[in-house]
C-alpha positions, 0 to 999 in steps of 0.5 A: 500500500502506498500512502503519504509519508509522515515525518514520524514514519520516515524517522522510524525508517531511518532509525533502522538505517543499516540499509544505506551508508549515505543516509543522514539521520538528521530529523531536521533534514527529514522534516524538510523532505516530508513537509516542505511545500515544494516536495512530494513524499510517499511511503510503501507498506507491506502487512502494516510494516514500513518498507520504503519511503521516497519522493522529490524535493524542489531544488529550483522551480520545476526541478525535483531531486529524487530520494529513496530510503529502502529496508534490507527486506525490500532490497531483496525483492528488486522487481517489486521495488522497481514496480513501486518506484516506477509508480512514484516517478509517474506520480511525480511527473503528473503532480504539477510541481516538476518538469524535470527530476534528477538524482545522484548516484555513486559511480560504483553503485548498483543503482545506476542500472535502475536509474536507466530502467526508470528513464533517467539519463546520465548527465556526467560526473560531479567531482567531490559532490557528496558531503564526504567528497565522493564523486557522484554521477548526475542522472536526469529525467525530463518530459513535455 
């Protein structure tokens, strides 16, 4: 089941954050992702358990930075996760806030192929982009 995300749901997911090395467990940051007027966020539940959260936050008018937090359990079911993320992307494309979505992925990350399956295109390497100064690849998705 997909529903709107609350800050308490996201904080709960982040508190079990052995699923992603780059997650920042900062409640102010998560509050911004969930409650900023120019952001859209969703949660994915299975049997009353929060399995994933994601969305986009506006980095400038019409341009949304996509984010995703996923439990280890759901990562073991990549086809199911891909279906749900596709639904999220379609919702973001039709919500009226964005004409472009973008994301950054580490060059060694397995998610690069996911980005391409979702329709994103590589836009180049950004040197020392992450807070820990890792290089990242920018991916973008635009539509009419």
